[in-house]
ROKEMI-663960 format. One record per residue (C-alpha): residue in one letter; x negated, y negated, z. Coordinates in Angstrom, 2 decimals, always signed. Example, Ala and Ser with C-alpha at 12.3 -4.5 7.8 and 13.67 -1.06 7.14 Angstrom:
<sites>
("a"; (-12.30; +4.50; +7.80));
("s"; (-13.67; +1.06; +7.14));
</sites>
This chain:
<sites>
("m"; (+14.96; +30.78; +16.64));
("s"; (+13.85; +32.95; +19.53));
("e"; (+10.18; +33.70; +19.82));
("d"; (+11.18; +37.40; +19.99));
("n"; (+12.33; +37.13; +16.37));
("f"; (+9.01; +35.85; +15.10));
("y"; (+6.45; +38.25; +13.70));
("d"; (+3.11; +37.83; +12.02));
("l"; (+4.11; +40.36; +9.42));
("v"; (+7.43; +41.88; +8.37));
("i"; (+7.36; +45.12; +6.28));
("i"; (+10.44; +46.23; +4.42));
("g"; (+10.41; +50.01; +3.97));
("g"; (+9.12; +52.76; +6.26));
("g"; (+7.66; +55.21; +3.76));
("p"; (+3.95; +56.14; +3.50));
("g"; (+3.07; +52.68; +2.25));
("g"; (+5.14; +50.73; +4.77));
("y"; (+4.32; +52.65; +7.91));
("t"; (+0.62; +52.81; +7.00));
("a"; (+0.53; +49.05; +6.43));
("a"; (+2.28; +48.55; +9.78));
("i"; (-0.27; +50.66; +11.67));
("r"; (-3.21; +48.94; +10.07));
("a"; (-1.82; +45.45; +10.69));
("s"; (-1.16; +46.37; +14.33));
("q"; (-4.74; +47.66; +14.67));
("l"; (-5.85; +44.24; +13.50));
("g"; (-3.90; +42.57; +16.32));
("k"; (-0.84; +41.47; +14.37));
("k"; (+2.71; +41.50; +15.66));
("v"; (+4.58; +43.71; +13.18));
("a"; (+8.22; +44.48; +12.45));
("l"; (+9.06; +47.41; +10.20));
("i"; (+12.54; +47.50; +8.65));
("e"; (+13.94; +50.83; +7.39));
("k"; (+17.54; +51.45; +6.31));
("d"; (+17.30; +55.24; +6.28));
("k"; (+14.64; +57.45; +7.86));
("l"; (+11.00; +56.72; +8.61));
("g"; (+8.70; +58.49; +6.16));
("g"; (+10.58; +57.44; +3.05));
("v"; (+11.12; +59.71; +0.03));
("c"; (+7.80; +61.50; +0.45));
("l"; (+8.37; +62.81; +3.92));
("n"; (+12.14; +63.32; +3.85));
("r"; (+13.03; +64.24; +0.26));
("g"; (+9.76; +64.62; -1.64));
("c"; (+6.18; +65.59; -0.91));
("i"; (+6.59; +67.35; +2.42));
("p"; (+9.79; +69.42; +1.99));
("t"; (+8.85; +70.42; -1.57));
("k"; (+5.46; +71.66; -0.34));
("a"; (+7.30; +73.84; +2.13));
("l"; (+9.25; +75.27; -0.78));
("i"; (+6.06; +75.78; -2.81));
("k"; (+4.55; +77.74; +0.11));
("a"; (+7.56; +80.04; +0.19));
("a"; (+7.44; +80.56; -3.57));
("t"; (+3.72; +81.32; -3.53));
("l"; (+4.20; +83.94; -0.84));
("v"; (+6.80; +85.60; -3.06));
("r"; (+4.36; +85.66; -5.97));
("e"; (+1.49; +86.95; -3.83));
("i"; (+3.49; +89.91; -2.58));
("k"; (+3.06; +91.42; -6.03));
("d"; (-0.70; +91.38; -5.50));
("f"; (-0.66; +93.15; -2.13));
("k"; (-0.95; +96.68; -3.52));
("s"; (-4.32; +95.96; -5.20));
("f"; (-5.61; +94.87; -1.75));
("g"; (-4.53; +98.16; -0.19));
("i"; (-1.35; +96.73; +1.39));
("e"; (+1.95; +98.39; +0.59));
("v"; (+5.08; +96.51; +1.62));
("e"; (+8.75; +96.72; +0.76));
("l"; (+10.49; +93.50; -0.21));
("c"; (+13.97; +93.73; +1.30));
("a"; (+15.48; +90.41; +0.20));
("l"; (+14.79; +86.97; -1.20));
("k"; (+16.72; +84.22; +0.60));
("g"; (+15.96; +80.90; -1.02));
("e"; (+18.56; +79.15; +1.09));
("v"; (+16.48; +80.00; +4.16));
("a"; (+13.40; +78.43; +2.52));
("l"; (+15.48; +75.31; +1.71));
("a"; (+16.66; +75.04; +5.30));
("r"; (+13.12; +75.41; +6.61));
("a"; (+11.94; +72.68; +4.23));
("r"; (+14.50; +70.30; +5.74));
("e"; (+13.40; +71.30; +9.24));
("v"; (+9.75; +70.63; +8.35));
("a"; (+10.68; +67.17; +7.05));
("e"; (+12.58; +66.42; +10.29));
("r"; (+9.63; +67.54; +12.42));
("v"; (+7.06; +65.43; +10.54));
("g"; (+9.44; +62.44; +10.67));
("k"; (+9.40; +62.56; +14.45));
("g"; (+5.64; +62.26; +14.22));
("v"; (+5.90; +59.00; +12.28));
("a"; (+8.26; +57.61; +14.91));
("s"; (+5.71; +58.45; +17.55));
("l"; (+3.02; +56.63; +15.63));
("m"; (+5.19; +53.50; +15.53));
("k"; (+5.56; +53.54; +19.34));
("k"; (+1.85; +54.27; +19.84));
("n"; (+0.94; +51.22; +17.77));
("a"; (+3.54; +48.87; +19.37));
("i"; (+5.37; +48.34; +16.11));
("t"; (+8.97; +47.10; +16.26));
("v"; (+11.11; +49.37; +14.11));
("i"; (+14.45; +47.91; +13.05));
("s"; (+17.16; +50.02; +11.40));
("g"; (+19.06; +48.22; +8.73));
("e"; (+19.02; +46.75; +5.23));
("a"; (+16.86; +43.72; +4.64));
("s"; (+17.55; +40.62; +2.53));
("i"; (+14.87; +38.00; +1.97));
("f"; (+16.47; +34.59; +2.48));
("s"; (+13.49; +32.37; +2.04));
("a"; (+10.03; +33.09; +0.73));
("g"; (+7.03; +30.90; +1.22));
("q"; (+3.61; +31.41; +2.72));
("g"; (+3.86; +31.20; +6.45));
("n"; (+7.63; +30.78; +6.37));
("f"; (+9.54; +33.92; +5.44));
("l"; (+13.08; +34.50; +6.68));
("t"; (+14.43; +38.03; +6.48));
("r"; (+17.99; +39.03; +7.36));
("v"; (+18.64; +42.54; +8.59));
("m"; (+22.15; +44.02; +8.41));
("g"; (+22.80; +47.28; +10.22));
("r"; (+22.13; +48.99; +13.50));
("v"; (+19.82; +46.44; +15.05));
("g"; (+17.90; +47.22; +18.23));
("e"; (+18.42; +50.08; +20.69));
("d"; (+21.71; +51.89; +21.29));
("k"; (+23.40; +50.24; +24.29));
("g"; (+26.29; +52.51; +25.08));
("e"; (+28.13; +55.71; +24.32));
("d"; (+30.63; +53.88; +22.11));
("k"; (+27.80; +52.75; +19.79));
("k"; (+28.45; +55.63; +17.36));
("d"; (+32.05; +54.47; +16.93));
("k"; (+31.12; +50.87; +16.22));
("k"; (+32.01; +50.02; +12.66));
("e"; (+30.92; +46.41; +12.27));
("q"; (+27.46; +45.47; +10.96));
("e"; (+25.10; +43.58; +13.21));
("e"; (+23.01; +40.75; +11.84));
("k"; (+19.56; +39.66; +12.86));
("f"; (+17.11; +37.16; +11.36));
("l"; (+13.34; +37.53; +11.49));
("r"; (+10.72; +34.90; +10.70));
("s"; (+7.22; +35.87; +9.68));
("n"; (+4.00; +34.51; +8.25));
("g"; (+3.80; +37.32; +5.68));
("i"; (+5.89; +40.04; +4.16));
("i"; (+5.14; +43.39; +2.51));
("i"; (+7.73; +44.93; +0.17));
("a"; (+7.57; +48.74; +0.40));
("t"; (+11.04; +49.74; -0.68));
("g"; (+9.97; +52.66; -2.90));
("g"; (+11.77; +54.11; -5.87));
("k"; (+15.05; +55.68; -6.95));
("y"; (+16.24; +58.05; -9.68));
("k"; (+15.85; +57.03; -13.27));
("t"; (+18.74; +58.10; -15.52));
("y"; (+19.50; +57.93; -19.20));
("p"; (+22.82; +58.11; -21.08));
("g"; (+23.94; +61.72; -21.10));
("l"; (+21.70; +62.58; -18.13));
("e"; (+23.63; +60.94; -15.31));
("h"; (+23.83; +63.11; -12.21));
("d"; (+26.93; +63.43; -10.03));
("g"; (+25.16; +64.85; -6.95));
("k"; (+27.26; +68.01; -6.97));
("l"; (+26.54; +70.04; -10.11));
("i"; (+24.15; +67.67; -11.88));
("l"; (+21.57; +66.93; -9.17));
("g"; (+18.61; +64.74; -8.54));
("a"; (+15.65; +66.07; -6.60));
("f"; (+17.08; +64.75; -3.33));
("e"; (+20.34; +66.68; -3.68));
("a"; (+18.44; +69.78; -4.79));
("l"; (+16.68; +69.91; -1.43));
("a"; (+20.07; +69.80; +0.34));
("l"; (+21.36; +72.94; -1.35));
("t"; (+22.67; +75.64; +0.98));
("k"; (+23.27; +78.26; -1.72));
("m"; (+20.93; +79.40; -4.45));
("p"; (+22.21; +79.05; -8.04));
("r"; (+22.12; +82.04; -10.34));
("s"; (+21.06; +79.84; -13.25));
("l"; (+19.52; +76.37; -13.33));
("a"; (+18.62; +73.81; -15.95));
("i"; (+15.82; +71.42; -15.19));
("i"; (+15.60; +68.29; -17.30));
("g"; (+12.05; +66.95; -17.30));
("a"; (+8.82; +68.90; -17.15));
("g"; (+6.80; +66.51; -15.00));
("a"; (+5.51; +67.37; -11.55));
("i"; (+8.91; +67.23; -9.83));
("g"; (+10.70; +69.30; -12.43));
("m"; (+7.97; +71.95; -12.62));
("e"; (+7.65; +72.34; -8.85));
("f"; (+11.43; +72.96; -8.63));
("a"; (+11.20; +75.40; -11.58));
("y"; (+8.43; +77.31; -9.71));
("f"; (+10.41; +77.56; -6.50));
("f"; (+13.80; +78.52; -7.85));
("s"; (+12.41; +81.06; -10.32));
("s"; (+10.38; +82.70; -7.54));
("f"; (+13.58; +83.33; -5.61));
("g"; (+15.43; +84.91; -8.50));
("t"; (+17.16; +81.97; -10.16));
("e"; (+17.13; +82.03; -13.99));
("v"; (+15.45; +78.72; -14.84));
("h"; (+15.24; +76.84; -18.17));
("v"; (+13.19; +73.64; -18.43));
("f"; (+13.94; +71.03; -21.09));
("e"; (+11.33; +68.39; -22.04));
("k"; (+11.34; +65.79; -24.82));
("m"; (+7.53; +65.79; -25.03));
("p"; (+5.71; +68.63; -26.81));
("s"; (+4.22; +70.17; -23.61));
("l"; (+4.93; +71.00; -19.98));
("l"; (+3.35; +68.45; -17.61));
("p"; (+2.93; +66.07; -20.58));
("m"; (+0.92; +63.52; -18.58));
("e"; (-1.81; +66.04; -17.78));
("d"; (-4.81; +67.01; -19.86));
("g"; (-3.80; +69.27; -22.73));
("d"; (-5.81; +72.26; -21.48));
("s"; (-4.10; +71.98; -18.08));
("s"; (-0.67; +71.98; -19.71));
("k"; (-1.52; +75.14; -21.68));
("e"; (-2.53; +76.95; -18.49));
("v"; (+0.80; +76.04; -16.89));
("e"; (+2.73; +77.17; -19.95));
("r"; (+0.99; +80.56; -19.82));
("a"; (+1.86; +80.89; -16.10));
("c"; (+5.51; +79.97; -16.74));
("r"; (+5.84; +82.68; -19.42));
("r"; (+4.53; +85.24; -16.93));
("y"; (+7.02; +84.04; -14.35));
("g"; (+9.90; +84.28; -16.76));
("i"; (+10.61; +80.55; -16.80));
("n"; (+12.20; +79.53; -20.06));
("f"; (+11.39; +76.15; -21.58));
("s"; (+12.35; +74.05; -24.57));
("l"; (+9.77; +71.43; -25.63));
("g"; (+9.96; +68.48; -28.01));
("v"; (+13.73; +68.17; -27.53));
("e"; (+14.86; +65.00; -29.28));
("k"; (+18.54; +65.09; -28.30));
("l"; (+19.76; +66.34; -24.95));
("s"; (+22.81; +65.81; -22.81));
("v"; (+24.20; +67.34; -19.62));
("c"; (+27.83; +67.43; -18.51));
("v"; (+30.10; +69.27; -16.14));
("d"; (+31.71; +72.35; -17.72));
("q"; (+35.31; +71.21; -17.78));
("a"; (+36.53; +74.55; -19.16));
("n"; (+34.99; +76.33; -16.21));
("q"; (+36.90; +74.35; -13.55));
("h"; (+33.85; +72.35; -12.48));
("r"; (+31.89; +75.48; -11.59));
("g"; (+28.97; +74.88; -13.89));
("v"; (+27.22; +72.58; -16.31));
("v"; (+26.65; +72.50; -20.06));
("v"; (+23.36; +71.43; -21.56));
("m"; (+23.44; +70.42; -25.22));
("e"; (+20.02; +70.83; -26.83));
("e"; (+20.34; +69.31; -30.29));
("d"; (+23.35; +71.41; -31.50));
("k"; (+22.66; +74.36; -29.25));
("q"; (+24.75; +74.93; -26.11));
("h"; (+23.41; +76.35; -22.83));
("n"; (+25.48; +77.12; -19.75));
("f"; (+24.13; +76.98; -16.16));
("d"; (+25.44; +76.96; -12.62));
("l"; (+23.56; +73.72; -11.84));
("a"; (+21.22; +71.21; -13.40));
("i"; (+18.41; +69.12; -11.86));
("v"; (+17.63; +65.87; -13.66));
("a"; (+13.96; +64.94; -13.07));
("v"; (+13.18; +62.29; -15.65));
("g"; (+11.26; +59.92; -13.45));
("m"; (+11.74; +57.16; -10.95));
("q"; (+12.28; +53.40; -11.09));
("a"; (+11.71; +50.61; -8.57));
("n"; (+14.14; +50.33; -5.71));
("l"; (+14.07; +46.52; -5.52));
("p"; (+15.16; +44.78; -2.31));
("n"; (+17.90; +42.23; -1.92));
("w"; (+16.34; +38.82; -2.57));
("g"; (+19.12; +36.90; -0.87));
("d"; (+18.81; +33.23; -1.85));
("s"; (+15.03; +33.42; -2.30));
("t"; (+13.19; +33.37; -5.64));
("p"; (+12.11; +36.96; -6.48));
("p"; (+8.55; +37.70; -7.53));
("v"; (+7.62; +38.36; -11.14));
("l"; (+8.57; +41.80; -12.46));
("q"; (+6.73; +43.89; -15.02));
("n"; (+8.56; +46.81; -16.73));
("g"; (+11.07; +46.76; -13.91));
("f"; (+8.49; +46.92; -11.11));
("i"; (+7.10; +44.10; -8.94));
("a"; (+3.97; +42.84; -10.61));
("v"; (+0.91; +42.90; -8.29));
("d"; (-2.84; +42.53; -8.55));
("d"; (-5.44; +45.02; -7.22));
("f"; (-4.89; +43.69; -3.68));
("s"; (-1.10; +44.26; -4.04));
("r"; (-0.44; +40.53; -4.00));
("t"; (+2.65; +39.27; -5.79));
("n"; (+2.83; +35.83; -7.44));
("i"; (+4.43; +34.53; -4.22));
("p"; (+1.79; +33.54; -1.63));
("g"; (+2.07; +35.58; +1.51));
("m"; (+4.04; +38.39; -0.15));
("w"; (+2.63; +41.81; -1.08));
("a"; (+4.30; +44.77; -2.74));
("i"; (+3.05; +48.34; -2.35));
("g"; (+3.97; +51.85; -3.43));
("d"; (+6.53; +52.89; -5.98));
("v"; (+8.22; +49.46; -6.09));
("s"; (+4.95; +48.03; -7.47));
("g"; (+4.67; +50.47; -10.37));
("p"; (+2.76; +53.60; -11.50));
("p"; (+1.23; +55.81; -10.40));
("l"; (+4.16; +56.62; -8.08));
("l"; (+2.22; +58.60; -5.53));
("a"; (+2.46; +58.59; -1.74));
("h"; (-1.30; +58.44; -1.22));
("v"; (-1.52; +55.41; -3.50));
("a"; (+1.19; +53.70; -1.49));
("a"; (-0.65; +54.40; +1.77));
("h"; (-3.95; +53.10; +0.33));
("q"; (-2.22; +49.96; -0.93));
("g"; (-0.71; +49.55; +2.52));
("v"; (-4.17; +49.40; +4.10));
("i"; (-5.37; +46.91; +1.44));
("a"; (-2.33; +44.69; +1.86));
("a"; (-2.52; +44.65; +5.67));
("e"; (-6.26; +43.83; +5.62));
("d"; (-5.76; +41.20; +2.96));
("f"; (-3.05; +39.58; +5.08));
("a"; (-5.41; +39.63; +8.04));
("g"; (-8.21; +38.03; +6.00));
("k"; (-10.54; +41.06; +6.14));
("n"; (-11.57; +41.03; +2.46));
("p"; (-10.73; +44.66; +1.59));
("y"; (-11.92; +46.49; -1.49));
("p"; (-9.41; +46.24; -4.35));
("l"; (-7.55; +49.27; -5.59));
("d"; (-9.47; +51.16; -8.28));
("r"; (-6.86; +53.01; -10.29));
("t"; (-9.48; +55.03; -12.17));
("t"; (-10.34; +56.92; -8.98));
("i"; (-6.82; +57.99; -7.98));
("p"; (-6.46; +61.79; -7.75));
("s"; (-3.13; +63.50; -8.36));
("g"; (-1.85; +67.07; -8.20));
("v"; (+0.97; +69.43; -9.05));
("y"; (+1.58; +72.20; -6.57));
("l"; (+2.30; +75.29; -8.64));
("r"; (+0.51; +78.61; -8.84));
("p"; (-1.97; +77.79; -10.26));
("e"; (-2.26; +74.23; -8.87));
("v"; (-3.10; +71.40; -11.21));
("a"; (-5.22; +68.38; -10.23));
("l"; (-6.92; +65.48; -11.96));
("v"; (-8.83; +62.29; -11.47));
("g"; (-9.75; +59.83; -14.24));
("e"; (-8.94; +60.18; -17.91));
("s"; (-7.81; +63.10; -20.04));
("e"; (-9.66; +64.30; -23.09));
("e"; (-6.78; +63.11; -25.28));
("s"; (-7.03; +59.61; -23.78));
("l"; (-10.79; +59.40; -24.45));
("k"; (-10.35; +60.57; -28.02));
("k"; (-7.65; +58.00; -28.62));
("r"; (-9.89; +55.22; -27.31));
("g"; (-12.89; +56.46; -29.25));
("v"; (-15.03; +56.86; -26.12));
("f"; (-18.03; +59.19; -26.29));
("y"; (-17.92; +62.07; -23.83));
("k"; (-19.52; +65.41; -23.02));
("i"; (-17.29; +68.29; -21.91));
("g"; (-17.93; +71.08; -19.48));
("k"; (-15.08; +73.62; -19.08));
("i"; (-15.63; +76.76; -17.03));
("p"; (-12.94; +79.38; -16.18));
("f"; (-12.45; +80.65; -12.64));
("m"; (-12.49; +84.22; -13.95));
("g"; (-16.28; +83.99; -13.82));
("n"; (-16.37; +82.75; -10.21));
("g"; (-17.19; +85.43; -7.65));
("k"; (-14.99; +84.05; -4.87));
("a"; (-12.04; +83.68; -7.27));
("v"; (-12.39; +87.26; -8.51));
("a"; (-12.68; +88.60; -4.95));
("a"; (-9.58; +86.72; -3.84));
("n"; (-7.63; +87.56; -7.02));
("e"; (-7.42; +83.83; -7.84));
("r"; (-8.88; +84.03; -11.35));
("e"; (-6.40; +81.76; -13.11));
("g"; (-7.41; +78.39; -14.43));
("h"; (-10.57; +76.40; -15.00));
("v"; (-12.65; +73.37; -14.04));
("k"; (-13.05; +70.80; -16.80));
("v"; (-15.22; +67.65; -16.60));
("l"; (-15.64; +64.80; -19.03));
("l"; (-18.95; +62.92; -18.70));
("g"; (-20.08; +59.64; -20.23));
("e"; (-23.43; +58.81; -21.85));
("k"; (-25.14; +58.11; -18.52));
("g"; (-23.71; +61.18; -16.77));
("e"; (-20.87; +59.22; -15.17));
("l"; (-17.59; +61.03; -14.55));
("l"; (-14.91; +59.87; -16.93));
("g"; (-12.35; +62.47; -15.97));
("a"; (-11.99; +65.79; -14.18));
("h"; (-9.23; +68.39; -14.44));
("i"; (-8.88; +71.49; -12.30));
("v"; (-6.31; +74.24; -12.71));
("g"; (-6.41; +77.03; -10.18));
("a"; (-6.18; +77.96; -6.50));
("h"; (-6.69; +74.98; -4.15));
("a"; (-7.16; +72.58; -7.10));
("t"; (-5.54; +69.74; -5.19));
("e"; (-8.16; +70.10; -2.41));
("l"; (-11.13; +70.63; -4.76));
("i"; (-10.39; +67.50; -6.81));
("q"; (-11.43; +65.28; -3.88));
("e"; (-15.13; +65.92; -4.51));
("y"; (-14.76; +64.51; -8.05));
("a"; (-12.64; +61.61; -6.69));
("l"; (-15.44; +60.76; -4.24));
("l"; (-18.07; +61.02; -6.98));
("k"; (-16.09; +58.69; -9.17));
("s"; (-15.24; +56.17; -6.47));
("t"; (-18.87; +55.88; -5.41));
("g"; (-20.15; +55.55; -8.97));
("g"; (-22.11; +58.80; -8.81));
("t"; (-23.45; +60.70; -11.77));
("d"; (-24.09; +64.29; -12.80));
("q"; (-27.45; +64.13; -11.00));
("d"; (-25.70; +63.57; -7.69));
("l"; (-23.77; +66.86; -8.11));
("y"; (-27.00; +68.66; -9.08));
("n"; (-28.61; +67.43; -5.87));
("t"; (-25.62; +68.54; -3.71));
("i"; (-26.03; +72.13; -2.56));
("h"; (-22.69; +73.98; -2.86));
("s"; (-22.02; +76.95; -0.61));
("h"; (-21.78; +80.42; -2.13));
("p"; (-19.46; +82.10; -2.65));
("t"; (-16.90; +79.29; -3.00));
("l"; (-14.59; +77.94; -5.61));
("s"; (-16.23; +74.53; -5.15));
("e"; (-19.55; +75.70; -6.61));
("w"; (-17.75; +75.68; -9.94));
("l"; (-17.46; +71.90; -9.68));
("a"; (-21.24; +71.57; -10.06));
("e"; (-21.39; +74.43; -12.60));
("a"; (-18.93; +72.62; -14.93));
("v"; (-21.17; +69.52; -14.87));
("l"; (-24.21; +71.68; -15.59));
("l"; (-22.30; +73.25; -18.52));
("a"; (-21.54; +69.81; -19.96));
("n"; (-25.28; +69.20; -20.14));
("g"; (-26.20; +72.66; -21.48));
("r"; (-27.66; +73.71; -18.13));
("a"; (-25.13; +76.24; -16.82));
("i"; (-26.64; +79.04; -14.75));
("n"; (-23.66; +81.32; -14.17));
("f"; (-21.71; +80.92; -17.37));
</sites>
C-alpha cells in the first residue's frame, strides 16, 4: 500500500469531537486523516447547537420588544417572519462550517469525503475503507460522476466519532414532511400555524420557545411529570411558569401517545392522540432523544456496546487496543462540548501524553430559553434518592440589583453543598445562566469549596455576585438576602 495512504491516526466523523481530536493530534505531530460523509461540524454545527442558537436569539429579541416601553423606547412591530429567522440560522451554520474547513487546512489534516468501513482492527494495524468522493475534484464532469470511488487507509490508531441519530418509538416515527425530527424542522421554509412537539427535553423546549415566539400555536407533550425532566425540580418549575406566560400549552405525564398523518385532511396535517384525546396540528416535531450512529464494521470485530452505545472508559478507550470512541456514539451525556473534550483526551492518550481522565461530575449543560437553564453536578432529587447529606442555598434574581436594572429578574441560583463545603450540584435559571455556570464548573473540577468562593471578590453590580451569595446562604451567612 502506498505510503500516502498510511496515517498515524484515522478519525471517522468530523463533528466537534472528531475535528477537535484531529487538531490536537496534528499539534502533537501526528499524520491525521479525518473522514466525514456529510459536512464538517457534524450535527452540532449544521443541524443542532449553532443554528438553534441563532433561532433562540431571534425568539429572545421578539420577547424583549415587549419590554422596550418600560425602558423609554417605543417601537412598532410590523411583522414576525419566522421563515427569515430559519433561513438566517442555516446561513450561520454554513458560515461557521467554513471556519472548521479552514482549521483543517491550517493544521495540515487530510479531510476525506465518504463513508468509512473498518475492515480490520488491531493495535497498530487498522484498515479503513472509504467509499465516496475521495480526494479533490479533478474536472468539471465530477458532479455528473455516479460511481463510488474506493480508497483504503492504514493507521496505527483509530477514533470513532460518528455521532448520533434520531431515536424513535412505535407511533412516533417521523416521515420528514409533516412529522419532523429536529433536522427537518431547521429546514422549514414556511412557519406552521400550529405545532405539536413530542418530548420536553432541551431540543423540544428550544423549538417550542422559538416557534411560539413567532406566532405558532405550540403544544408540548411529555411522558414524564415535568418539562425538562432531567433538570433539577426547581428549574423545571421556573420553565413551566415561563411557558404559561408565553402561551405554550403542555401535557405532562402522558402515558399513551401516538402521531400520524391526518389522512382525512389530504396529508395537510397531523393528528396527535393523547390517551383517548385527539389533537390536530399542521406539523409535529418528534424530539424524544438520540441514539448512537454506529459505523460500518466491515469484516472487523466491533467493540463492546453498552445500552446501544460504544462502551468506553474515562480516556475514551474501547475494549479494542488502539481504538477510541468519543462523543454521542460513546453514550450520555450527548453534548458537543463533552465530545470535544473527549477528542482532546483521546488524541493525547493515543500520543502517549497521559491526559487527565474525563470527570463526568464536572460537566456543565444548558438549555437556551428565556430564562436560560444551566447545571453542573447533581440535582436535589438525585441527592435525596441516594441519601446524601447536603446544604441548600437558593437565591432569586429578583433581589439582584443588576438583574432588576436590566429587567432580568426571572429565575434563581441554587447550590447544593456537602459536609465539607464541597459543591455537589449547582443549578441556575435566568439571564446568561449558561455563561454563569462555568464558575461553578471550575470550582467543582478543581475540588474547591465554599471558602474559595468567599475569598473570590465578585464585581458589583453583576449577576455573578449571586453565585457567591447562594453559597453564603447555604451556610446561613447571606448578606444581601
